[in-house]
Each structure stands twice: as structure tokens, then as C-alpha cells.
N, C-alpha and C positions, 0 to 999 in steps of 0.2 A: 592751570588749576586741575584739569582732568587727570593729569599725570600725578599730581600730589595726592588726589583721592585714591587712585589706583595704588600708590605706594602705601598709604595708610591701610588699605584693605589687605594688601599682600602681607605687610608686616604683622597685622592682627592675625590673619590666617596662619602665618608661620608660628606665631607665638602659641595659638590655640592647638595646632598640630603637635608642637613640641610638649605642650602641657598634657595632651592626651597620651603621648608616648611615655612621658614620665609617670603618669597615673598607671599605665599598663605595667611599667617596670616595678612600681610599688605593689601591684596586684600579683605579679609573677616574678619576684626578684631572682629566683634561680635561673630562669630563662632569659632574662633581659636586664641589661644595665645601660642607663642612659646618663650622659653628662647633664649638667644643669643648663647649659647654654646651647642652642642650636649650632651645628657646625663641627661639634666633637664626635669622636667615635662612639658608635653604639655597639655594644658587645652582646653577642648571643652565645654564651659559654657553653651551653648544652648542644648546640646545632652542629651536626657532623657535616663534612664536605669532602670531596676528593681533592687532594692537592694536585698540582701540576704533574707530579711524578706518579700519580695514580694511588697513592697511599691515602687511607682514610684518616682525616684529623678531625678533631672537635674543637669548636670555638671559632666563631666568625666575628671579625671586627669590620664594621662597615660605616662609611661616612655618607650621609645624605646631603645633597646639595639642592638648594631651591633656586631654579633658573630665574632669569630676570622677569620673565613673564608668568611665573607661577601664580595661581594655579591653572592658568590656561594651558600651560605645558606641564608635563609630569615632573615629579621630583626624580632626581638622579641618584643612583647608588653606586659606590666605589668601594670595593673590598680592599682592605690593607694588604692582604695576601691573595693574589689571584688564585681561583680555584679552576679545576678542569671541568669544564661545561661548555657546550656550544654557544650559549648566549652570555659568556663572560669573557672579556678581552684578556688575553694571557699575559699582557704586560702592564696594562693600567689598572686592572681589576674592575673596570666599568661593567656593570651589570645591566643588561637589557631586560627591564622588569615588565614592560607593558607592550602588549600586542594591541589591545584596545583599552581605553580608560576614559574617565569623564572628570569633570572639574571637582566632583565631590569625593574623589578618591583620596583617602586619608593616608597619613604617614604610618599609622598602625597597620593599615591594609598593605602598605608598601613593605613593611617588616614581615608580615605573613607571606606575601608573595615572594620576598627574597628567600625565606625559609624553604618554600616549595621549589624554587629554582636551585639553590646550592645542594639541596638533598636529592635532586633529580626526580622529584615528584612532577616537575613542570619543565618543559623544554620546547623550543621552537626551532625547527630545522629550515625555516624559510630563509631565503637569501638575505632579506633585509635584517634579520635578527641574528645571523650566523657569524660569529666571531672566532670560533675554534672548530673548523670542519673536521680536524683530525681527533676531536674528543670522542667520537663514536657514540655508543649508547651504553650507559652504565646502569647497573641495578639501583633502584631507589633506596636510599638510606633511611632507616627508621628514625623518625623525629617527632618530638611532641611539639605542636604548635604553641607559640606564645599565647597566653590567655588574657585577653582584655578584661578589665573590670566589669562586673556585672551590668553596670549602667551605661556602658559604652554605646551599645547599639540602640538603646532608646533614646539616649541624649544626642546621638548623631543623626537620628532620623529627622526629617523635615517636620513631622508632626509633634515634636517634643516641646512641651510647655512645662517650665518648672512650677512647682506649687500646685495648689488645687486647680483642677481643670473645670472650666465653665461648660455649661450645658449648651449644647447646639440648639438654637431655636428653630432652625429650618429643617 
């Protein structure tokens, strides 16, 4: 019974995360395209990155995977075309997004983190995160971060209550 309850919680969380990602794509359609169902490729058409040959390209396609024990373990990101970066696997396109994270980390935050990684605004040279040691250090590429809808941060916070707020009595 406990496993079934966990499955329901996990599935509901994935649905909610995907819905927020779709809302973000609707709020910023030039920067983000999201398929209707989880598991499809998310497109960041304006996001630049260094290809494995060192050339600058634009347009990142990424697939997010929700591990079995999500959200206790972080979401995984896999690029359709691997990029030149110390924290991206050169053959599989796996992106090491997290150094530290918590269960409240959202899929929208994963997209923002992915943008910082592929544009070289964020990198981690520690041994447990290093997948391309020969990538060296590159100049950060200019990039406009995806813009979540205006209500994203207020509704995702723990203190959000829809509708009229009640007065606190104490």
C-alpha cells in the first residue's frame, strides 16, 4: 500500500512539473517548446552551445527523465546532440545538472540550470561531475534565460494559497 501511495504522489508530481513547464513555454514561446506529454524532447531554440567540434550552434533539444524514486532523486537530462562541456557526457549527452539539490527543485529550474550549463555560465570541474576533462574552459555564451510565467514563483512557494487569504489570528 505504501508503494502505491508513493506511485500516486510521484505521478502527480510529474504531471504538475510538466504542466508548469508547458505554462512556461506558453509564457515564453520563442525560448521554449514543450511536447504535450512527459518524455518528449524539450526544445530551447534560442539557447547557444558549443558543439563537440568547438563550433557555436544554436538550439538545444533535451529529454528529461524522471527516475524511479523521483522526487527523492533528481530529474535527469539528456541532450539529443552532445555538447562540449566538462559536465556533459560526449557520447550519451547526459548532463550533470546538480551539485546540490532538494526535493522541491522543479523541472522549470532544471531547464534554467541546463541553460546555464550548456552556455558555460556554470561548470563543475570536481572529479565526480567531470565527463569531458579535455573540454577545457570556454567563454560563456550570451543567453536570455527562459522566463517563467509571472505567477510561477508565488504559486510554487510553500505559502501560496489560491483565492482570498485569511487573516492570521495569532
